[in-house]
N, C-alpha and C positions, 0 to 999 in steps of 0.2 A: 477670732471668735472665742468667747469664753467657754470654760469647761461646762458651765451650767446650760449653755445653749443646746448641745446635743442631748442632754438629759431632758430638757424641756420639749424638744422635738419628739423624742421617744415617748414621753408622757402623753403628748398630744395625739400621737398615733394610736397609743393604747386607748385613749378616751374615745377617739373616732371609731376604733374597732369595737368599743364597748356597746354601741347601739345595737349591734347584732346580738351580743351576749344578753343584754337586758331584755330584748324582745323574746328570746328563747326562754329566759327565766320566767317572764310574765306568762308566756304560753303554757308552760308546765304548771305554773301556779294556778292559772284559771281552769285548766283541765281538772286539777284535783278538787277545786272548789265546785266546778260544774257537776262533777260526779255525784255529789250528795243532794243537789237541789231537787231532783224528782222523787227522792226517797225519804228525806228528812220529815216531811209531814206524815208519811206512813209510819215511820219509826215512832213519832210522837203519838200517833193514833193507836199504836200497839199498847200504850199505857193508859188509854182513855176508853170511855164506854159510850160516847155519843158524838155525832158530828159537831155539835156546838162546843163540847168540851175539847175536842180535837183542835178546833180553830182557836179557842182561847189559849190552850197550852202551847200550841205552835207559836202563837204571838208572844207568849212568855219566853220561850226558847230564843226566838229572834231578838226580843228585847234584851235578854241577858248578854248576848254577843255584842249587840250594837252599843249598849251602855258602857260595857267594859272597854270597847274599842274607842269610844268617844273620850273617855278619861285618859287612855294611854297614848292615843295618836300624837298629841303635841309633844309629849315626853320623848317618844321615839323619833319624831321629827327633829327635835333639838339635839338628841344624841347623834343623829346622822349628820347634823351640821358640825358637830365637834369631832366625832370619831370616824366619819365617813359613811357612805351609803352601804357599802358591802357588809360590814358586821351587823348592821341593823336588819338587813335583808336576811342574813343567815339566822338571826334570832327569830324572825318571822316564820321561816321555814320550819324551825324546830317547834314553834307554837302550833303551826298547822298540823304537823305530824302527830303531836300529842293530842290535839283536838280530835282528829279523825279516828285514831286508834282507840282512844278511851270512849268516844261516842259509840263506836261499834260494840264495845263491851258494856255499855250502860245497862243497868238493870232497873232503873227507876227514873222518873221525871226529875227528881232532885239531883241525881247524878248527872243527868243530861244537861241540866241548867248549869251546874257547877263547872263542868268541863268547857262549856261554851263561854263562861266568864273568863276562865284562864286563857282559852284560845284567843278571845277578843283582845285581851290585854297584851298579848305578845305579837299580834299580827297587825302590821301597818304597811304591808307590801305594796299596795296600790299607791299610797302617798310617796313612799320612798322611791318607787320606780319612776313616778312622775318627776321627782326631784333629780333623779339620776339622769333622765333625759334632758331636763333643763340645764344640768351641769355641762353637758357635752354638745349642746345645740345653741347656735346663735338665736337671738330673740326673733328675728324675722322668719326663722324656719320652724318655730315651735308649734304652730298650729298644725303643720303637716306632720311633724314628728309625733305630736300627741295623737294625731289621727292614726298613725302607724301603730302606736301603742294601743289605741282603742281597737284596731284590727286584730291585734294579738288577743285582747280580751274576747273579741268576737270569735276568733278561731278556737279559743278554749271552750267557749260555749257551743261550738259546733261539735267538738269531740266529747267533752265532759258529760253533758246531760244524756246524750245518746248511750254512751257507755254505762252511765249510772242507771238509766232506764232499763237497759238489757240485763245488767247484773242484778238490779233491784227486783226484776220480774222473777229471778231465780231465788234470791234471798235478799231481804232489805238490808242486811248487814254487810254484804259483799262490797258495795260501792265505797263504804267507809274504810275498809281495809285497803282497797285499791287506791283511794285518795291518799291515805297515810303513806303508802309505798311511794307514790309520786312525789309527795312532799319531801320524803327522805332523799329521793333521787335529785330533787332540786337543791337540797342542802349540799349534796356531794358536788353537783355541778357548780354551784355558787362558790364553794370552798376552793375547788381546783381550777376553775376556768374564769369566773367572772372577775374582771378587773375593777379596781376602785375608780370612781369618777371624780371625786372631790379632792383636789390638790391640797397640800398642807397650807399653802398660802391663803386659801379661801375658807379655811376652817375657823371656827370662833368658839369662845368659851360658852359653857352652858349657863343660861340665866334661869335658875330653877323657879324664880318668882313668876316668870312668864311662861314656863313650861306646863301650862294647864289649859284646859279647853276654853275657859272664859277669856284668858289673855290671848289665846290663839285667835279666837273669833274677833276680839277687839283689834288685833293686829291686822286681820283681814279687812275689816271695815275701815281701817285707817289708811289703807293703800289709796293713793290719790286717784279719785275719779271712778272708783269701782263699787261704790255703795249700792247702786241699783243692781249691779251684777251679782253682788252677794245675795240679794233677794231672789234673783233669777236662779242662782245655783241652789238656794235653799228650797224654793218651791218646786223646781223641776226634780230635785233629788227626793223630796218627800213624795212626790207623785210616783217616781220610779220605784222607790222602796215599798210604797203601798201596793204597787203592782206585783213586786217580787213576793211580798208577804201573802198575797191573795191568789196568785196565778195557779199554782198546783191544786190547791184545795177548791178554788172556784171551778176549775175544769173537771175536777172529780164530782162535785155536786151538780154541775150543769150538764156535763156530757158523759159522766161515768168513766172518765179517763183514769188509767193507772199509771205507774212509773214509766212504762214503755211509751205510752201515748204522750205523756207530758215531756218525756225526754226528746221525742221527735219534734214537738212544738218548739222547744228551746233550741233544738238544732236549727230550725228555720230562722229563729231570731239571730243565732250566731252567723249563719250564712249571709243574711242581709247586712249584719254589722261589718263583716269582712269586705263584702262587695262595696259598701258605701265608704267606709273609712280607709280601706286599702286601695281602692281604685277610683271611686267617683269624687271623693272629698276634694282632691286638688282642682278638679274642674269646677265644683261648686264655689270654692274659694276664689278662683280666678274670675268667675262670672259675677259673684255677688259680694265677695269680701267676707271676712269672718263675722262682722256685726250683722249684716243683713241675712246671712245664711243661718245664724243662730236663731233669729226671729222666725224664719221660715220653718226651721226644724221644730221649734217649740209649738207652732200652730199645727203642724202635721201631727205631732205627738198628741195634742189635745183631741183631735178628731179620732185618732186611733184608740185612745182610752175609751171614748164614748161608744165607738162601734164595737169594741171588745165586750163592753158591758151589755150591749143589746144583742149580741150574736146568739142565735138559737141552734146553730149546727156547728160541729167541730171544724168543718172545712172553712167556715167563715173566719176563724181565728188565723188560719194560714193566709187567706186572701188579704186580711187587714195588715198582717206582718209584711207581705210583699208590697203593699201600696204605701207603707209608712217609710218611704226611702229617706226623706230629708231629716227625720228625727234622729237617725243613727249617727249623724255627724255634728249635731248641735253642741253637745257637751265639750268636744274638743275645741270648738271655736271659742266658747265662753271661757274655758280654762286657759287658753292661750292668752286672752286679753288680761286675765288676772295675773298670770305668770309674768308677763311683760311689764307689769307695774311694780314688780318686786326687784330688789337689787340682786346682784350675783352672789352675795354672801348670805342671802336669806331664802334661797329657793327651797331648802329643806323645811324651814319653819312655815313658809307660805303654803307649800303643798301639804304640810302637816295641818295647817289651819283649815285648808279646804277639806282635808280628810276628816278633821274634827267636825266641820259643818255637815259633811255627808253622814258622819257617824251619828250626829245629833238627830238628823232626819231618819236614820236607821233605827234610832231609839223611839222616835215618835210614831213612825209608820206602823209597827205592830200594835201599838196602843190604840190606833185608829182603825187600821185595816182588819185586824183580827176580830175586834168586837162587831164591826159592820158585817163581816162575813158570818160570824156566829149568830147574829140577829136574824139573818135571812136563810141560814143553812137548812131550816125545816121546810122551806118552800118547795113546790114542785119544780122540776127541771126547766120548764118553759116559762117560769115566772120572770119577768124582766127585772124584778128587784134583786135577783141574785147577783146582778152586776153592780151593786151599790159601791164596792170599793173602787171600781173602775170609774164610776161617775165622779166620785170624789177626786180621783187623780186627774180627770179631765178638767175639773174646775181649777185645781192647782196649776195645771199647765197653761190654762188661759191667763191666769194671773201672772205667771212667769213671762208669757209672751208680751203682756201689757207692759211690765217693767222693762223688758228688753227693748220694746219700742220707745219707751221713755228715754232709755240710755242712748239709743240710736239718734234720737232727736236732739239730745243735749250734748252729746260728745261726738261731733263729726270727726271722722277719720282724717288724720293729717295726710297730706299728699305723699310725703316720704314713706309713712308707715304703710299706706295702701299700696304704693308701688313695690316696696320690698316684699310685702305679703304675696302679691300677685306673682312676683318673680320667683319666690320660693315655691309657690304652688305649681309652677310650670316646669321645675327642674326634677 
């Protein structure tokens, strides 16, 4: 046996162990992000004088982060393909810590927007984490592994928003200081514990001409046979980000909810995400396969958006969350299909391209959701029109389901792919 063989075996063991490390990293990351969700609209509201102005400026703050992230994500993805995933993740943790601490100290809307721009430019942790998982996971197991990663996102949303809501009820600045501390903790954990997933043999030079969001999106659409899936990702992502932009303020206008109540509602979302992606997803994949399950999840999500918009009592929001089981696993299924279409040397840029697409939708969502919410913010609590952003999301989700059905009808799963996917789901 050559001297290189033991080193390769040791490296493979390290990469296999890395799945646990990256899950913990994502968990801490999402807790820190979840902490600020129930209170950021309230912080924006402290600088405004009316509900409509609060909705407009909250949209501007969300737009600033999304636009900056949209421009930076493909650059960070390309850097991770060249230098490895670990250093780019560490940079992201630094960006989050800076974002949270300065946000807590913001004294004006201009300062708040500026720090969100800087934070968005340095943060591509979700895309890099997906590339990390793709590095250390065989193609036939990626749907399940992406589901596990999604479960960590959900777990972060179990803990983060509740903590943020409780702290925010005391002082709206406290969750930002707590989130910054967690980001620093993740930086230390990543520096001392997290192994690198991308071997030197799989790294490639940076092509600066293609390290921009337009080229990244072109690269995504160029992947063989996934053009319709790109449309699915875009529409579903826009629907989801419109929901994110509107959720807290809608519930404040509709039900009078504060940070604590919104925190608990997001806790319920996180619980369902963990249950589905951590435990039920493998059964859904075995029964339906990734393609059919993605369609079912998209249809379920469309009904949920519609019903959230029509809800007249706070408890109804929880009931709809509990019934929306299938939607929590659809993203992992679609994402695995796109990932499997990319080569082993391009997982970083592929996931960076998906992140760019999601970031573009995060840019567009506040430009749509916030004005819709501002337009109806003066209406009485029981007026059905307060759900306007959710109705828009439902329409987008229906279109996503339509394109997914088109993909399903024109790209029949190959028998070998179907068999391997089912086998991975049962292990």
